[in-house]
MIDREN-504737 format. One line per 8 residues: number of its first residue (from 0); their letters; for each residue x, y, z of C-alpha. Coordinates in pm, 1 decimal. Example, Ala and Ser with C-alpha at 12.3 -4.5 7.8 and 13.67 -1.06 7.14 Angstrom:
# MIDREN-504737
0	as	1230.0 -450.0 780.0 ~ 1367.0 -106.0 714.0
//
This chain:
# MIDREN-504737
0	mirvafil	12496.8 17037.7 6557.9 ~ 12596.2 16766.2 6308.3 ~ 12777.0 16581.6 6587.0 ~ 12467.6 16590.4 6808.7 ~ 12248.3 16463.0 6521.6 ~ 12493.0 16182.9 6450.3 ~ 12494.6 16080.5 6818.1 ~ 12115.1 16080.2 6829.3
8	mlfallat	12093.8 15875.0 6511.1 ~ 12352.1 15626.7 6648.3 ~ 12157.6 15595.1 6974.7 ~ 11839.5 15531.6 6780.5 ~ 12006.1 15256.5 6582.4 ~ 12146.9 15094.6 6891.0 ~ 11811.6 15114.9 7067.8 ~ 11619.9 14956.4 6776.8
16	pskgqvve	11565.1 14584.8 6823.8 ~ 11753.7 14368.7 6579.2 ~ 11572.5 14161.2 6315.7 ~ 11374.3 13883.9 6481.1 ~ 11427.9 14014.4 6833.1 ~ 11069.9 14109.0 6920.4 ~ 10908.4 13784.6 6798.9 ~ 11192.3 13574.7 6930.8
24	gkvksyvd	11155.5 13740.2 7272.7 ~ 10783.3 13663.1 7274.9 ~ 10847.1 13300.1 7194.3 ~ 11117.0 13263.8 7455.4 ~ 10901.5 13421.1 7725.2 ~ 10612.8 13189.5 7648.4 ~ 10834.6 12882.8 7638.9 ~ 10976.0 12980.0 7979.8
32	slkangie	10621.6 13005.5 8121.7 ~ 10535.0 12661.0 7983.3 ~ 10857.3 12514.5 8128.8 ~ 10754.3 12647.6 8468.5 ~ 10444.5 12427.4 8431.5 ~ 10645.5 12115.7 8349.3 ~ 10644.8 12127.6 7968.0 ~ 10989.3 12041.7 7832.9
40	tfliytyy	10945.7 11965.0 7462.4 ~ 10868.1 12219.3 7188.9 ~ 10876.9 12267.5 6812.7 ~ 10919.5 12617.5 6672.2 ~ 10838.7 12673.4 6305.7 ~ 10920.2 12967.9 6078.9 ~ 10858.5 13013.3 5701.7 ~ 11073.6 13280.0 5552.0
48	ssgklpai	11228.1 13411.7 5230.4 ~ 11599.4 13467.9 5168.5 ~ 11527.4 13748.5 4920.5 ~ 11241.1 13932.4 5085.9 ~ 11224.5 14310.3 5038.8 ~ 11214.4 14530.7 5351.3 ~ 10861.4 14560.1 5487.9 ~ 10681.3 14889.2 5454.1
56	npcdsees	10466.0 14812.8 5760.1 ~ 10690.0 14784.3 6072.8 ~ 10460.6 14510.5 6201.0 ~ 10563.3 14294.7 5904.9 ~ 10936.9 14347.8 5956.2 ~ 10973.7 14014.8 6137.0 ~ 10855.3 13669.0 6032.7 ~ 10580.8 13499.9 6230.6
64	qylfwgsa	10680.3 13201.8 6442.3 ~ 10459.5 12908.5 6546.9 ~ 10511.5 12728.6 6870.3 ~ 10391.3 12366.9 6911.6 ~ 10373.4 12189.1 7245.4 ~ 10172.3 11916.7 7420.8 ~ 10005.0 11890.2 7754.5 ~ 9787.2 11608.3 7906.9
72	kqafvkkf	9771.9 11422.6 7573.1 ~ 9660.4 11739.3 7395.9 ~ 9853.7 11929.2 7129.4 ~ 9855.6 12306.6 7085.2 ~ 9998.6 12568.7 6851.6 ~ 10034.7 12937.5 6915.4 ~ 10124.2 13207.5 6662.2 ~ 10367.6 13487.4 6745.3
80	dkcsshep	10417.5 13801.6 6542.0 ~ 10558.0 14146.2 6607.1 ~ 10252.9 14353.0 6684.6 ~ 9962.3 14117.5 6770.6 ~ 9874.7 13868.7 7041.8 ~ 9714.4 13533.9 6954.2 ~ 9553.7 13262.8 7162.6 ~ 9667.6 12902.0 7151.0
88	vkltdvnp	9476.9 12670.1 6917.3 ~ 9413.2 12305.5 7003.0 ~ 9522.6 12057.8 6735.2 ~ 9296.9 11762.3 6682.0 ~ 9408.1 11593.7 6356.0 ~ 9776.5 11676.0 6311.0 ~ 10062.7 11697.6 6560.6 ~ 10399.2 11807.0 6404.9
96	ldfyalnr	10571.5 11799.5 6746.1 ~ 10495.5 11430.4 6807.5 ~ 10584.6 11343.6 6448.6 ~ 10919.9 11522.7 6479.4 ~ 10996.7 11361.4 6810.8 ~ 10909.0 11015.3 6677.6 ~ 11118.3 11057.1 6359.5 ~ 11380.2 11300.0 6489.4
104	lriekeki	11694.4 11099.1 6408.8 ~ 11579.0 11019.2 6059.1 ~ 11468.1 11377.3 5986.7 ~ 11793.4 11522.8 6113.9 ~ 11995.4 11287.5 5895.1 ~ 11789.2 11335.6 5580.0 ~ 11930.8 11561.2 5307.5 ~ 11700.0 11725.4 5057.9
112	kaptklvk	11881.6 11704.2 4726.8 ~ 11915.9 12020.8 4517.5 ~ 11713.0 12012.2 4195.1 ~ 11918.7 11827.6 3934.3 ~ 11862.9 11734.3 3570.9 ~ 12046.7 11508.1 3325.3 ~ 12203.2 11683.8 3025.5 ~ 12388.4 11549.2 2725.8
120	akgsrtee	12742.6 11673.4 2672.3 ~ 12974.7 11534.6 2404.6 ~ 12784.4 11210.0 2376.5 ~ 12762.6 11145.1 2749.5 ~ 12505.4 11233.3 3013.3 ~ 12598.0 11444.8 3307.7 ~ 12411.2 11598.0 3601.0 ~ 12338.9 11966.4 3613.5
128	vsfvshsy	12246.9 12112.6 3953.7 ~ 12009.9 12410.7 3974.9 ~ 12035.5 12692.7 4225.2 ~ 11834.3 13009.3 4273.7 ~ 11937.4 13341.4 4422.8 ~ 11639.4 13349.4 4657.1 ~ 11394.4 13095.9 4790.6 ~ 11149.9 13025.7 5069.5
136	fhkfrfln	11259.7 12810.4 5360.8 ~ 11094.1 12600.5 5626.4 ~ 11285.7 12636.7 5953.1 ~ 11225.4 12392.2 6240.9 ~ 11374.7 12418.3 6586.5 ~ 11321.3 12121.9 6819.8 ~ 11376.7 12199.7 7186.3 ~ 11386.7 11916.7 7434.5
144	qdiltekv	11510.3 11981.0 7792.8 ~ 11716.1 12280.7 7676.3 ~ 11880.5 12082.5 7395.2 ~ 11809.2 12265.5 7067.5 ~ 11837.2 12111.3 6719.2 ~ 11759.7 12295.4 6399.2 ~ 11670.5 12198.2 6046.6 ~ 11617.3 12429.9 5749.2
152	issyalnl	11459.9 12308.0 5422.4 ~ 11446.2 12489.7 5090.2 ~ 11095.6 12488.1 4949.6 ~ 11240.5 12517.7 4597.5 ~ 11459.0 12209.1 4640.3 ~ 11180.4 12011.1 4809.8 ~ 10905.2 12078.4 4557.4 ~ 11054.2 12139.7 4213.4
160	etfddgkp	10932.1 11860.7 3987.0 ~ 11011.4 11986.5 3636.1 ~ 11251.8 12251.2 3503.7 ~ 11145.5 12529.1 3268.5 ~ 11289.1 12332.4 2973.5 ~ 11065.0 12036.1 3053.8 ~ 11341.6 11817.5 3196.2 ~ 11251.5 11636.8 3521.0
168	niyykrnq	11422.5 11688.8 3853.3 ~ 11581.4 11346.5 3908.4 ~ 11557.8 11389.1 4287.8 ~ 11195.0 11496.5 4303.9 ~ 11048.9 11159.8 4397.4 ~ 11327.7 11100.7 4646.5 ~ 11274.6 11432.0 4818.9 ~ 10893.2 11384.5 4820.1
176	stktkelv	10923.5 11046.4 4992.5 ~ 11118.3 11176.5 5295.1 ~ 10997.6 11213.8 5654.8 ~ 11107.0 11574.4 5615.9 ~ 10842.2 11627.3 5342.0 ~ 10581.0 11467.8 5573.2 ~ 10679.8 11704.9 5847.5 ~ 10657.4 12010.8 5624.3
184	dmttkavk	10311.0 11908.5 5496.4 ~ 10184.0 11837.2 5845.7 ~ 10317.9 12166.1 5979.2 ~ 10185.0 12383.6 5698.2 ~ 9842.4 12218.3 5744.9 ~ 9848.8 12313.4 6112.7 ~ 9961.6 12667.5 6031.6 ~ 9670.8 12705.6 5784.4
192	kieavtnn	9436.5 12597.1 6062.7 ~ 9561.1 12854.3 6310.0 ~ 9554.3 13126.6 6042.0 ~ 9194.9 13040.9 5962.8 ~ 9106.4 13059.8 6334.8 ~ 9293.8 13390.7 6367.3 ~ 9111.9 13544.1 6067.7 ~ 8773.0 13433.8 6202.1
200	rik	8851.6 13597.4 6540.0 ~ 8944.5 13918.0 6364.9 ~ 8617.1 13920.1 6176.2
//
């Protein structure tokens, strides 16, 4: 009896989709349908936490993904999550995909510096780098004719201006002046727009 129960449990585990599989499958399927209509360039955005607790609601067990693409000089974004279906939203004022494509080489080369402060030690000043055990991350995947490039940015590193002890992050202004920062701001603005549209449709 124990052996049968173990086999059933093992089968259930094997049959359960791995983390990210459902949403990722939806995105891939939609990208394939757009490719069939001649669209070849996409930007896929995810905002996630490295220290997130397991979701109580199964529908929240995977992070939402946002797909950007263009067609006939128009830009669109579509949200994908585990349990719901969302319609594409037309973008009129921001276009992260075009911005990424235009600044791709620079964005891919840019490095967001970890938060760092100057501290005095034995009469001299040294740099002290700050790390956190968990953070939120912006993940971008740029797909162009089946060539995929990926960039992940720590929100903590990008936006920390001042440490708890009042000392400034010496790389704050540098990080804020990057094309990567512009891309993050542009993308989060677009995501807020689609979330607002989604919430209005639910109401």
